[in-house]
Every structure is written in structure tokens, then in C-alpha cells.
Residue frames as a rotation matrix with the C-alpha (Angstrom) as fourth column:
MET 1
-0.005 0.239 -0.971 167.66
0.047 -0.970 -0.239 160.27
-0.999 -0.047 -0.006 -79.63
ASN 2
0.098 0.158 0.983 166.36
0.959 0.247 -0.136 160.94
-0.264 0.956 -0.128 -83.12
THR 3
-0.459 -0.365 -0.810 167.90
0.243 -0.928 0.281 164.11
-0.854 -0.068 0.515 -84.59
LYS 4
0.663 0.679 0.314 165.73
0.539 -0.143 -0.830 165.97
-0.519 0.720 -0.461 -87.09
VAL 5
-0.570 -0.817 -0.090 167.47
0.450 -0.402 0.797 167.38
-0.687 0.414 0.597 -90.13
ARG 6
0.610 0.776 -0.160 166.44
0.299 -0.413 -0.860 169.84
-0.733 0.477 -0.484 -92.75
GLU 7
-0.168 -0.600 0.782 167.63
0.976 0.010 0.217 170.52
-0.138 0.800 0.584 -96.28
VAL 8
0.633 0.320 -0.705 168.29
0.325 -0.936 -0.132 174.23
-0.702 -0.145 -0.697 -96.83
THR 9
0.356 -0.549 0.757 169.85
0.759 -0.303 -0.576 176.61
0.545 0.779 0.309 -99.33
VAL 10
0.370 -0.351 -0.860 172.40
0.627 -0.590 0.510 178.89
-0.686 -0.728 0.002 -97.68
ILE 11
0.675 -0.137 0.725 173.12
0.542 -0.574 -0.614 182.15
0.500 0.808 -0.313 -99.45
TYR 12
0.701 -0.509 -0.499 176.47
0.415 -0.278 0.866 183.79
-0.580 -0.815 0.016 -98.48
TYR 13
0.784 -0.619 -0.044 179.46
-0.456 -0.526 -0.718 185.81
0.421 0.583 -0.695 -99.38
HIS 14
0.606 -0.692 -0.392 182.88
0.758 0.651 0.023 184.18
0.240 -0.312 0.919 -99.02
GLU 15
0.657 -0.348 -0.669 185.46
0.277 -0.714 0.643 186.33
-0.701 -0.608 -0.373 -97.24
ALA 16
-0.414 -0.906 0.085 187.85
0.342 -0.068 0.937 186.22
-0.843 0.418 0.339 -100.24
SER 17
-0.800 0.221 0.558 185.19
0.544 -0.127 0.830 187.32
0.254 0.967 -0.018 -102.85
LEU 18
-0.745 0.613 -0.263 182.36
-0.467 -0.762 -0.449 189.80
-0.476 -0.211 0.854 -103.31
GLU 19
-0.656 0.502 -0.564 180.48
-0.443 0.349 0.826 187.28
0.611 0.791 -0.007 -105.40
LEU 20
0.029 0.756 0.653 177.16
-0.961 0.202 -0.190 186.11
-0.276 -0.622 0.733 -103.89
GLN 21
-0.727 -0.284 -0.625 177.24
-0.474 0.866 0.157 182.32
0.497 0.411 -0.764 -103.55
HIS 22
0.261 0.821 0.508 174.88
-0.965 0.208 0.159 179.58
0.025 -0.532 0.846 -102.48
GLN 23
-0.795 -0.454 -0.402 175.02
-0.436 0.889 -0.143 175.93
0.422 0.062 -0.905 -101.40
ILE 24
0.411 0.907 -0.088 172.35
-0.659 0.362 0.659 173.34
0.630 -0.213 0.747 -100.76
ALA 25
-0.698 -0.671 -0.250 173.10
-0.272 0.572 -0.774 171.30
0.662 -0.472 -0.581 -97.63
THR 26
0.424 0.791 -0.441 171.45
0.142 0.423 0.895 169.34
0.894 -0.442 0.067 -94.79
PHE 27
-0.691 -0.575 0.439 171.80
-0.306 -0.317 -0.898 170.42
0.655 -0.754 0.043 -91.18
PRO 28
-0.535 0.508 -0.676 170.28
0.790 0.584 -0.186 169.34
0.300 -0.633 -0.713 -87.92
GLU 29
0.051 0.687 0.725 167.43
-0.034 -0.725 0.688 171.19
0.998 -0.060 -0.013 -86.31
ASN 30
-0.951 -0.273 0.147 167.25
-0.140 -0.045 -0.989 172.22
0.277 -0.961 0.004 -82.67
ASP 31
-0.678 0.703 -0.213 164.16
0.675 0.483 -0.557 171.76
-0.289 -0.522 -0.803 -80.47
GLN 32
-0.109 0.617 -0.779 162.70
0.028 -0.782 -0.623 175.01
-0.994 -0.090 0.068 -81.64
GLY 33
0.600 0.357 0.716 163.00
0.599 0.393 -0.698 174.00
-0.530 0.848 0.022 -85.39
ARG 34
0.759 -0.456 -0.465 165.93
-0.582 -0.796 -0.169 176.27
-0.293 0.399 -0.869 -86.14
VAL 35
0.824 -0.546 -0.153 168.66
0.251 0.593 -0.765 174.95
0.508 0.592 0.626 -88.41
VAL 36
0.713 -0.699 -0.052 172.07
-0.154 -0.228 0.961 174.62
-0.684 -0.678 -0.270 -86.65
ILE 37
0.873 -0.477 -0.099 174.85
-0.095 0.032 -0.995 175.42
0.478 0.878 -0.018 -89.11
SER 38
0.656 -0.669 -0.349 178.19
0.747 0.510 0.426 174.01
-0.107 -0.540 0.835 -88.12
SER 39
0.605 -0.535 -0.590 181.11
-0.156 -0.806 0.571 176.31
-0.781 -0.254 -0.571 -87.38
GLU 40
-0.374 -0.774 0.511 183.08
0.381 0.374 0.846 174.51
-0.846 0.511 0.155 -90.05
PHE 41
0.002 0.474 0.880 180.53
0.999 -0.040 0.019 175.49
0.044 0.880 -0.474 -92.69
ARG 42
0.888 0.439 -0.139 180.28
0.448 -0.893 0.039 179.10
-0.107 -0.097 -0.990 -91.40
GLN 43
0.215 -0.903 -0.373 184.05
0.414 -0.261 0.872 179.57
-0.885 -0.342 0.317 -91.31
GLY 44
-0.746 -0.666 0.006 185.10
0.341 -0.375 0.862 182.24
-0.572 0.645 0.507 -93.84
LYS 45
-0.527 0.657 0.539 181.58
0.688 -0.042 0.724 183.05
0.498 0.753 -0.430 -94.83
SER 46
-0.903 0.410 -0.127 179.17
-0.239 -0.726 -0.645 185.84
-0.357 -0.552 0.753 -94.18
ILE 47
-0.690 0.667 0.281 175.71
0.723 0.647 0.240 184.22
-0.021 0.369 -0.929 -94.43
VAL 48
-0.906 0.415 0.083 172.99
-0.368 -0.868 0.333 186.41
0.210 0.271 0.939 -95.93
ALA 49
0.084 0.987 0.140 170.02
-0.996 0.078 0.042 183.97
0.031 -0.143 0.989 -95.83
VAL 50
-0.932 -0.127 0.339 169.01
-0.166 0.982 -0.088 180.44
-0.322 -0.138 -0.937 -94.95
CYS 51
-0.254 0.871 -0.422 166.09
-0.960 -0.174 0.219 179.18
0.117 0.460 0.880 -97.14
ASP 52
0.019 0.325 0.945 163.98
-0.434 0.855 -0.285 176.13
-0.901 -0.405 0.157 -96.50
GLY 53
0.665 0.284 0.691 164.59
0.317 0.730 -0.605 173.40
-0.676 0.621 0.395 -99.13
GLN 54
-0.384 -0.749 0.540 166.34
0.774 0.059 0.631 173.56
-0.504 0.660 0.557 -102.47
VAL 55
0.519 0.481 -0.707 166.10
0.086 -0.852 -0.516 177.00
-0.850 0.207 -0.484 -104.04
ASP 56
0.112 -0.425 0.898 166.81
0.988 0.145 -0.055 177.59
-0.107 0.893 0.436 -107.75
ILE 57
0.107 -0.186 -0.977 168.50
0.207 -0.957 0.205 181.02
-0.972 -0.224 -0.064 -107.89
LEU 58
0.618 0.167 0.768 167.90
0.767 0.086 -0.636 182.41
-0.172 0.982 -0.075 -111.39
ASN 59
0.320 -0.550 0.772 169.82
0.268 -0.729 -0.630 185.73
0.909 0.408 -0.086 -110.92
LYS 60
0.333 -0.310 -0.890 172.17
0.927 -0.066 0.369 187.00
-0.174 -0.948 0.266 -108.28
ILE 61
0.909 -0.064 -0.411 173.31
-0.057 -0.998 0.029 190.54
-0.412 -0.003 -0.911 -107.64
GLY 62
-0.032 -0.961 -0.274 176.18
-0.498 -0.222 0.838 191.28
-0.867 0.163 -0.471 -109.98
ASP 63
-0.166 0.022 0.986 175.09
0.591 0.802 0.082 188.79
-0.789 0.597 -0.146 -112.67
ARG 64
0.713 0.517 0.474 173.58
0.687 -0.374 -0.623 191.48
-0.145 0.770 -0.622 -114.90
ILE 65
0.757 -0.491 -0.432 176.40
-0.373 -0.867 0.330 193.96
-0.537 -0.089 -0.839 -114.21
LEU 66
-0.240 -0.877 0.416 178.94
-0.089 0.446 0.890 191.52
-0.967 0.176 -0.185 -115.58
SER 67
-0.036 0.308 0.951 176.86
0.869 0.479 -0.123 190.87
-0.493 0.822 -0.285 -118.68
ILE 68
0.925 0.367 -0.099 176.47
0.283 -0.839 -0.465 194.62
-0.254 0.402 -0.880 -119.42
ASP 69
0.301 -0.905 -0.301 180.29
-0.406 -0.407 0.818 195.10
-0.863 -0.124 -0.490 -119.25
TYR 70
-0.538 -0.639 0.550 180.80
0.154 0.567 0.809 192.66
-0.829 0.520 -0.206 -122.10
VAL 71
0.512 0.705 0.491 178.23
0.739 -0.070 -0.671 194.24
-0.438 0.706 -0.556 -124.47
ALA 72
-0.655 -0.755 0.034 180.15
0.642 -0.532 0.552 196.14
-0.399 0.383 0.833 -127.13
């Protein structure tokens, strides 16, 4: 049995933080082509999106808010 895998970028919130985070990982695909994310990876996270391939995130929500607070 040859298991297909796919590289994805997972965008999520961690339960201990309101900061939007992301991680690039490889997960197996099911017969319908959907990525199967392990329960170990999902633990403690609220997944917002799963993107195909490696995504370069230039700005996340909250990035600009933090930079405005530090402008004197």
C-alpha cells in the first residue's frame, strides 16, 4: 500500500494564545485527496485553514496592531 502525502501550511490559533500561528508540515491524504491531520498535531489548536503547499505569510492579523502601539 502506497500512502500519498501532501505538504501543507496549517494556519491555527493555539489554545494558550490569541496569536495567529502557522506551520508547514507533511500529512497523508485519504482516498478522496483530503489531508488527514493527526490528533497529536490538532491537540491544543484551533485550525483556521489548511493551504496546499508552502505558503509565505507576509502579514497576520495583529501584526500591524502591535506595530502601531509602539509608534510614539
